[in-house]
N, C-alpha and C positions, 0 to 999 in steps of 0.2 A: 284413388291411387295416383301417386306422383308419376308424371310422365316427362320424358325428354322433349326437346323441341321437335324431334322427328316423330313423336307420338308413341314411342316405345315406352313400356313401363319401366320404372326405376325401383328396384328393391334395395332396401337398406337393412343391414343386419348388425346386431351388437353381440358381443361375446356372451352376454347372459341370455341370448336367444337360443343358444346351442342346446341340442338334446343332451341328456345325460348319457354317459358311456353305455354302449350296448355292444355285446359281442356279435361278430359276424354270424350270419345264418348258416354259412357253409354250403348254401345251395347256389351253384353258379354254373357257368358254361366255359370253364377254362379250356377244355379240350377243343370245343368248337371254335373258340377265339384263337387258340394257338394254330389250329389248322387254317383258319382264315388268314392269319398273319403270314404264315409260310406260303400260302397260295399266292398272295398278292404282293408281298414285300420280299421275303426271303427267309432263310433258315434262322431260327432262333438260337443264338449262341449261348445265352444265359438268361435265367430268370432271377431278378432280385426279389426275394421273398421278404415280407414283413415278419418281424418277430412278435410285435404287439399291434393289434388292430382294433379300431373303434368304428362301429357301425358296419363297415365292409372291410374285407381283407384285400388290399391292393397289391398285386404283383406287377412288376415292370419287366416286360419282355424286351430283351436287347438283341437287335440285329446289327451285327458289325458291318463296317464299310466293305464294299466289294468294288470291283472294277466298274460294274454297271451302275452301282449306287455308292459313290465314294463319300459316304457320311454314315454316322450312327443313327439308328432309329430306335426309339423307345415307345412301346405301346402298353397301355394298361390293360389289366383284366381284374374284375372285381367290382368296379363301379356299377356294372349292370347286374350284380347279384340281387340287388333290391330295386324296385321301381322308384323313380323320382316322383315328387308331388307336382304334377304338371297341371296347368289350367285345363278345363274340360275340353276346349277346342284343340288341345295339343296332346290328347290321350295316347296317340300313336307314337309319341316320342318320349316314353317313360324310361327308356334304357339307352345308355351311352357308354362309350369308352373313349379314351384320349390318346393322342400321340404327339411326339415332338421329334425333330431331327436335329442332330448336333454335328458340327464340323468334324472331319476325320481326326483332327489333332486334339479334340476334346479328351480330357483325362477322365477315365471311368473305372479306375480300380478302387478297391475299398480304402486304400491308403489315401488316394486322391480325394475321396469324399469327405475327408476330415477338413478340407478347405471348402468353405461354403461357395466360393467362386466356381468350383467344379460341380457342386451338388445341387445348387438351387433349381436347375431345370427339372431334376427328378423330384425335388421337394414339391414343386408346383404341380407336377402331374398328380402327386398324392393329395395335395391340398384341394385341388379342384375335383378330383374323383370322390373325395369324401364330403365335400362342401354341401351338395344338395341333400345328402342323408343327415347331415348334422343339423340343417336348418329347415328341413321339410319344404324344400323348394326344388328347382330344377335348373339345369344348364342345357343349352342347345345352340343352334345356329345363330351366330352374330352376337351372342352374349359377351359382355366385357366384365372383367373382374379386376379391380385395381389392387395394387400392392399397398394396402393401407389407405388411410384418409388423413391428410392428402397422400396421394400415391408416391412411394419412394422407389428409386431405381432398383431393379432386381439385382444389379451387379455394380460394383465400384468401377467397372470398365464400360458402363453404358448408361444412357438416360432412359432406356426403355422401362416402363413402369406399370403397364396394364396388359392383361391377357385378353385376347379375343378368340372365340371358338369358331372355326370355319372348316369346311371340308378340305382334305388334303389337295394340294396343287400337283404334287409330284406323282402320286400313286393312281393306279387304275380307278376310275369312278366306281367300279364294282366293289372296291374296298370299303366304300363309305357305309355300306349296309350289310348286316348279317342277319338273315331271317332264321330264328331258332324254331319257331312254330307259329301257328296262326295268331297267338296272343302276344308273341314277343319278337320284336325286331330290334337289334342293337345298332345304333348309329355311331360311327367313328368320326370324331372331330380332331383336327390338329389345332394345337394352341400356338398362337402367333403373338409375340410381344409387340406392344404399340408404344408410340410416343404420346405425350400429352396432347399435342396438336391434332394427332390422328383421332384420339378419343373424343376431343371436342367436336371434330367434324362428324364423327359417327353419331354423337348425341344430338347434333343439330339436324342432320340430313339422313341418318340411317346407315347401316353397314355397307350397302351397295355404293354409297358415295365415296367409299375408300378405294374401290376397285381400280379406277383409272390411275390413281396415284400408285397403287401397288404394282400395276403393270409397268408404269413408267420407271420405277426404281428396281424392277426385277425381283420383287419379293418372291421367296420360295419357302418351302417348309423348313429349310435348314437355317438354324439360328445364326444371325450375324449381329454381333453386339454393336458394331459401329455402322450399321446400314444407314443409307440415306433416309431422311425423314420424308415421307411421301407427300406431305402437305406443306412443308416449309419451302418458301419461295427461295429460288436461287438468286444470288447477287448478279446484277448485270451492269457492267462498267462502274462498279463501286456503289451501285444503288440497289435497293430492294424493289 
């Protein structure tokens, strides 16, 4: 198996590796997930339902900004309807859901979604939620997924081009796990967009190598298209 310099496995997928279309099973935990979201984040104001689903039916639960949490939060349900294909040693991590937080000024109406600059974070929640079921693989802590090969920016307003899955920084750590029964625990990961240089560091030294830089630039769950690159050196007196 191909590995990065840090020793982590590298998985490569082609379009023709995808499974054929399969209707969702309809067996999920949307009620438990909804209760979990409202317990640790806040009232769900709306659910964006899919009209057509492949492999799993992905709903996006929208929690609007409040005085306490002045940002939009979007959390998936449906990714965990089916187990992921994990390595044997990771059997306990077969079930996952994803979240992202967007600035309060982000436009989230149906009309706004006609502009990809508004819709792409929601699209990526769906892409990643469906990905492990389409390719018989898995997603979990520290996994990175580029926007193409070579990676292209997610937005015309940013150079961020790769997603990493990590536990939420902003929410209670108890939000990270939801135990359904003895056989099923759902893990919740937030998706954070990265720059090329951050991905390079992660591939060389592992996910934890990013954390000091994240702390230095004040990374949070809330998407910031022009955030500082956590591994790019600052200029000092006109020099690098």
